[in-house]
C-alpha positions as CSV (number, residue, x, y, z in Angstrom):
1,M,-0.1,-0.5,-0.2
2,L,3.2,2.3,1.3
3,N,5.3,0.7,-1.6
4,G,7.0,3.6,-3.7
5,K,5.2,6.2,-2.3
6,S,6.7,9.9,-0.6
7,I,4.9,10.3,3.3
8,L,5.0,13.5,5.4
9,V,4.0,12.8,8.4
10,T,3.5,16.7,10.1
11,G,3.5,16.9,14.0
12,G,6.2,14.2,13.3
13,T,8.0,14.9,16.6
14,G,5.1,13.3,19.1
15,S,3.8,10.1,20.8
16,F,1.7,9.8,16.8
17,G,4.4,10.6,14.7
18,N,7.2,8.4,16.6
19,K,5.3,5.1,16.5
20,F,3.0,5.6,13.3
21,I,6.6,6.6,10.9
22,E,8.9,3.7,13.3
23,I,5.9,1.5,12.0
24,I,6.0,2.9,9.0
25,L,8.9,2.1,8.0
26,N,9.5,-1.4,9.6
27,K,6.3,-2.7,7.4
28,F,7.2,-0.8,4.1
29,P,10.5,-1.3,4.0
30,N,10.0,-0.3,-0.4
31,I,8.6,3.4,0.7
32,E,10.2,6.5,-1.1
33,K,10.8,8.4,2.0
34,I,9.2,9.7,5.0
35,I,9.4,13.2,6.0
36,V,8.8,14.7,9.8
37,F,7.9,18.0,9.7
38,S,8.3,20.2,12.7
39,R,9.0,23.1,14.2
40,D,10.8,22.4,17.0
41,E,14.6,21.9,15.8
42,F,14.9,20.0,20.1
43,K,13.0,17.3,19.6
44,Q,13.6,16.2,15.3
45,F,17.3,16.1,16.5
46,E,16.5,13.9,20.1
47,M,14.5,11.6,17.7
48,S,16.9,11.4,14.9
49,N,19.0,9.7,17.7
50,K,16.8,7.4,18.7
51,P,18.0,3.8,17.8
52,Q,14.8,2.9,16.3
53,F,15.7,5.3,13.5
54,K,19.4,6.2,13.1
55,D,20.6,5.3,10.1
56,R,17.5,5.2,8.3
57,K,18.2,6.5,4.9
58,K,14.8,7.4,4.1
59,L,13.6,9.1,6.4
60,R,13.8,12.9,6.3
61,F,13.5,16.4,8.8
62,F,12.0,19.4,7.6
63,I,11.9,21.9,10.1
64,G,8.2,24.4,9.0
65,D,5.2,24.8,10.9
66,V,1.4,24.4,9.6
67,R,1.3,28.4,9.8
68,D,3.4,28.5,7.0
69,K,1.8,28.0,3.7
70,D,5.2,28.7,2.0
71,R,7.0,26.3,3.7
72,L,4.4,23.2,3.7
73,Y,4.3,24.3,0.1
74,R,8.1,24.0,-0.4
75,A,8.1,20.4,1.8
76,F,5.0,18.8,-0.2
77,E,6.5,19.1,-3.6
78,D,6.9,15.3,-4.8
79,I,4.7,13.7,-1.9
80,D,1.9,11.3,-2.0
81,I,0.5,11.2,1.6
82,V,0.8,13.3,4.1
83,I,-0.9,12.4,8.0
84,H,-1.9,15.6,10.4
85,A,-0.7,15.2,13.2
86,A,0.1,18.6,14.0
87,A,-1.7,20.4,16.9
88,L,-2.3,22.8,19.7
89,K,-3.7,19.9,22.0
90,Q,-3.9,20.7,25.7
91,V,-6.6,22.0,27.1
92,P,-5.8,25.1,29.3
93,S,-3.0,25.9,26.8
94,C,-5.3,26.4,24.5
95,E,-7.9,28.7,26.8
96,Y,-5.5,31.6,28.1
97,N,-4.1,31.6,24.2
98,P,-7.5,31.2,21.7
99,F,-5.8,33.1,19.2
100,E,-2.7,30.9,18.6
101,A,-4.6,28.2,19.4
102,I,-6.8,28.7,16.0
103,K,-4.0,30.0,14.3
104,T,-2.1,26.5,14.3
105,N,-5.3,24.1,14.4
106,I,-7.6,26.2,12.2
107,M,-5.4,27.8,9.7
108,G,-3.6,25.8,9.8
109,A,-5.7,22.8,8.5
110,Q,-6.5,25.7,5.6
111,N,-2.7,26.0,4.5
112,I,-2.6,22.0,4.1
113,I,-6.1,21.5,2.1
114,D,-4.5,24.6,-0.1
115,A,-0.8,23.0,-0.7
116,A,-2.2,19.6,-0.6
117,I,-4.6,20.4,-3.4
118,D,-2.6,22.1,-5.8
119,R,1.0,19.6,-5.2
120,R,-2.0,17.2,-6.1
121,V,-1.0,14.9,-3.0
122,E,-3.3,11.6,-3.1
123,K,-4.2,11.6,0.0
124,V,-4.6,13.8,3.5
125,I,-5.6,12.0,6.5
126,A,-6.1,14.6,9.7
127,L,-6.5,13.5,13.3
128,S,-9.1,13.9,15.5
129,T,-9.6,13.7,19.0
130,D,-12.9,12.5,21.0
131,K,-12.6,16.3,22.4
132,A,-13.7,17.5,18.5
133,C,-17.0,16.0,19.5
134,A,-19.8,18.3,20.9
135,P,-16.9,20.3,22.2
136,V,-16.9,22.1,25.4
137,N,-13.6,23.5,25.0
138,L,-11.8,25.7,22.6
139,Y,-9.3,23.3,22.2
140,G,-11.7,20.4,21.1
141,A,-13.8,23.5,19.1
142,T,-10.6,24.0,16.7
143,K,-10.2,20.1,16.4
144,L,-14.3,20.4,15.8
145,C,-13.5,22.7,12.7
146,S,-10.6,21.3,11.5
147,D,-12.7,18.1,10.8
148,K,-14.8,19.8,8.9
149,L,-12.8,21.7,7.1
150,F,-10.6,18.6,6.2
151,V,-14.4,16.6,5.0
152,A,-15.4,19.9,3.2
153,G,-11.5,20.1,0.9
154,N,-12.8,16.8,-0.9
155,V,-15.6,19.3,-2.4
156,Y,-12.9,22.0,-2.8
157,A,-10.7,19.8,-4.8
158,G,-12.8,19.5,-7.4
159,S,-12.2,17.7,-10.0
160,G,-8.1,17.2,-8.2
161,K,-7.1,14.2,-7.3
162,T,-6.6,15.0,-4.1
163,R,-8.9,13.5,-1.3
164,F,-8.8,14.0,2.5
165,S,-10.6,12.1,5.2
166,V,-10.3,12.3,9.0
167,V,-9.4,9.9,12.1
168,R,-11.2,10.1,15.6
169,Y,-9.8,8.2,18.7
170,G,-9.7,9.4,22.2
171,N,-6.9,9.1,25.3
172,V,-3.6,7.5,23.6
173,A,-2.1,5.4,26.9
174,G,1.4,7.3,28.2
175,S,1.3,9.9,25.3
176,R,2.5,13.5,26.3
177,G,0.3,15.3,28.6
178,S,-2.1,12.8,29.2
179,V,-2.4,11.8,32.4
180,I,-0.8,8.6,33.3
181,P,2.4,10.2,33.1
182,Y,1.1,13.3,35.3
183,F,-0.3,10.6,37.9
184,K,3.3,8.9,38.3
185,N,4.9,12.1,38.6
186,L,2.9,13.2,41.6
187,I,3.6,9.8,43.1
188,N,6.8,10.5,42.5
189,S,6.7,13.6,44.5
190,G,6.0,11.8,47.0
191,I,1.8,13.0,47.0
192,S,-0.3,11.1,49.0
193,E,-3.2,12.2,48.1
194,L,-4.0,11.8,43.8
195,P,-6.2,14.3,42.5
196,I,-9.3,13.0,40.4
197,T,-11.6,15.5,38.8
198,D,-14.9,13.9,38.9
199,L,-15.6,10.0,40.6
200,R,-17.4,9.3,38.2
201,M,-15.6,10.1,35.0
202,T,-14.9,7.8,32.4
203,R,-12.1,8.0,29.1
204,F,-11.6,6.2,25.7
205,W,-8.5,4.5,25.9
206,L,-5.9,2.4,23.1
207,K,-2.5,1.9,22.9
208,L,0.0,4.1,19.6
209,E,0.3,0.9,17.9
210,D,-3.7,0.6,17.5
211,A,-4.3,4.8,16.2
212,V,-1.4,3.7,13.7
213,D,-3.4,0.8,12.7
214,M,-6.4,2.6,12.9
215,V,-4.9,5.4,10.4
216,L,-3.2,2.4,7.7
217,M,-6.6,0.8,8.0
218,A,-8.0,4.8,6.9
219,L,-5.4,5.4,4.0
220,E,-6.0,1.7,2.3
221,I,-9.6,2.0,1.9
222,M,-10.8,6.3,2.7
223,Q,-12.3,7.5,-1.1
224,G,-12.9,11.0,1.0
225,G,-15.3,13.0,2.7
226,E,-15.4,9.8,6.0
227,L,-14.6,10.6,9.5
228,F,-13.4,7.2,11.0
229,V,-14.3,7.0,14.2
230,K,-12.3,3.7,16.3
231,K,-14.1,1.3,18.5
232,I,-12.1,1.4,21.4
233,P,-12.7,0.2,25.4
234,S,-13.4,2.8,27.9
235,M,-12.1,2.6,31.2
236,K,-13.7,4.7,34.8
237,I,-11.2,7.3,35.5
238,I,-10.8,5.3,39.3
239,D,-9.8,2.3,38.1
240,L,-7.4,4.3,36.0
241,A,-6.0,5.4,39.8
242,Q,-6.3,2.3,40.9
243,A,-4.0,0.5,38.1
244,V,-1.3,2.8,38.6
245,A,-1.5,3.3,42.1
246,P,-4.0,1.1,43.9
247,D,-2.7,2.2,47.7
248,I,-3.4,5.8,47.1
249,K,-6.4,8.0,48.4
250,L,-8.3,9.7,45.7
251,N,-9.8,13.4,46.2
252,S,-12.1,14.4,44.5
253,V,-11.4,17.7,42.8
254,G,-14.0,19.1,40.7
255,V,-14.6,19.1,37.1
256,R,-12.2,21.4,35.4
257,P,-13.4,24.3,33.0
258,G,-13.6,22.5,29.6
259,E,-13.3,18.8,30.6
260,K,-17.0,16.2,30.4
261,I,-18.0,13.4,32.7
262,H,-17.9,11.1,29.4
263,E,-16.3,11.6,27.0
264,V,-18.4,11.7,23.3
265,M,-16.7,10.3,19.7
266,I,-20.5,10.5,17.8
267,T,-23.2,12.4,18.5
268,Q,-27.1,11.8,18.2
269,E,-27.2,14.4,15.9
270,D,-24.6,12.5,13.7
271,A,-26.1,8.9,13.8
272,R,-28.0,10.4,10.6
273,N,-25.0,10.1,8.7
274,T,-23.0,7.5,10.9
275,L,-22.5,3.5,9.6
276,E,-21.5,0.5,11.9
277,F,-18.6,-1.8,11.0
278,D,-17.3,-4.7,13.1
279,K,-14.9,-2.7,14.4
280,Y,-14.8,1.6,13.4
281,Y,-17.6,3.4,12.3
282,V,-17.7,6.5,9.6
283,V,-19.0,9.2,9.7
284,K,-20.3,10.7,6.2
285,P,-20.6,14.4,5.7
286,S,-24.0,16.1,6.0
287,F,-23.9,16.9,1.9
288,D,-24.0,14.5,-0.2
289,L,-20.9,12.4,-1.9
290,D,-22.5,10.0,-4.0
291,Y,-19.6,7.5,-3.8
292,L,-19.3,7.5,-0.1
293,D,-23.0,5.5,-0.2
294,K,-21.7,3.2,-3.3
295,F,-18.7,2.1,-1.6
296,Y,-19.4,1.8,2.3
297,K,-23.5,-0.1,1.1
298,N,-22.5,-2.4,3.4
299,G,-22.6,-1.0,6.5
300,R,-24.9,-1.1,9.0
301,I,-26.8,2.2,9.2
302,V,-27.4,2.6,13.3
303,D,-30.6,3.7,15.2
304,D,-31.2,7.3,15.4
305,S,-30.9,7.5,19.2
306,F,-27.3,5.9,18.9
307,E,-24.8,8.1,20.6
308,Y,-20.9,6.3,20.9
309,H,-19.6,8.1,24.7
310,S,-17.3,6.8,26.7
311,G,-19.8,6.5,29.4
312,N,-22.6,3.9,27.7
313,N,-19.2,1.7,25.6
314,N,-20.0,-2.1,25.4
315,E,-15.9,-2.9,25.9
316,W,-14.5,-1.8,29.2
317,L,-10.3,-2.1,30.6
318,T,-10.5,-3.4,33.9
319,I,-7.9,-2.3,36.8
320,E,-5.4,-5.4,35.5
321,Q,-6.4,-4.7,31.3
322,M,-4.8,-1.2,32.4
323,K,-2.0,-2.3,34.5
324,A,-0.4,-4.8,31.9
325,L,-0.6,-1.5,29.9
326,I,0.7,0.2,31.2
327,N,3.7,-1.6,32.5
328,E,3.8,-2.4,27.9
329,I,4.5,1.4,27.5
């Protein structure tokens, strides 16, 4: 599928980018090249010196920012596939710096779309988040806007060959800035209680490898305009805390601004456009794309009252399963 292709990953030095590129280099030895596009030279230096990336002749590092359209036009020259993972993602930071979040997450998305169409990139996968679904914080709102821009990009491309799709998933266990490293840092500092925002809280969880698998699947079958939602397990936050530190007392500190009790992946309003498959859902755009109906004709139409959130999930992680996942990562 990817052999002979040139691939570019925006935000490629992040947790997803590191794992995606590692897997791609091992799974597709005959790719043409893969470019890490990001704005932090030190992270690129660190990444290039990791054992799994040293002496990789097909790996390139480009300094650049998705806010800079001219740099994107240069970087996208002769690129076949773009994975767009660059974003400002920390909820409090986006709340405090809203204009910066908009510049990166929304205007950066439009720059990606323009550059991809004009450079005749074949496929673009944009990574989304559960926080983009019925957003209650600025980060989620900017990602919802980004998702809609990429879906609409298929119409904007006209008769051009570029196709855009979105992959949405939940929390990645062990990724930078996630709650597991946060809890571990608190424990290492000698804290006697773990702060839990709300004891009822639930979240979706998956491994980085699962996120990469979902993107690879989407790359293989995408037609353009779909939003792919992977079926992944949920976990109660109190069970997660028990998995990380079973002997530490929990202290409920209240839901922070911009947080939900349960994270949503598909709203009831999107149910009318949602098709279910064994391992994922496909959310079609609200505007009509005939080729999607033809390609996904075997999908199961969900009920009008359907909603997919971390509290009504059919699959749950146990404390022991999370312990094993933490040990693995």
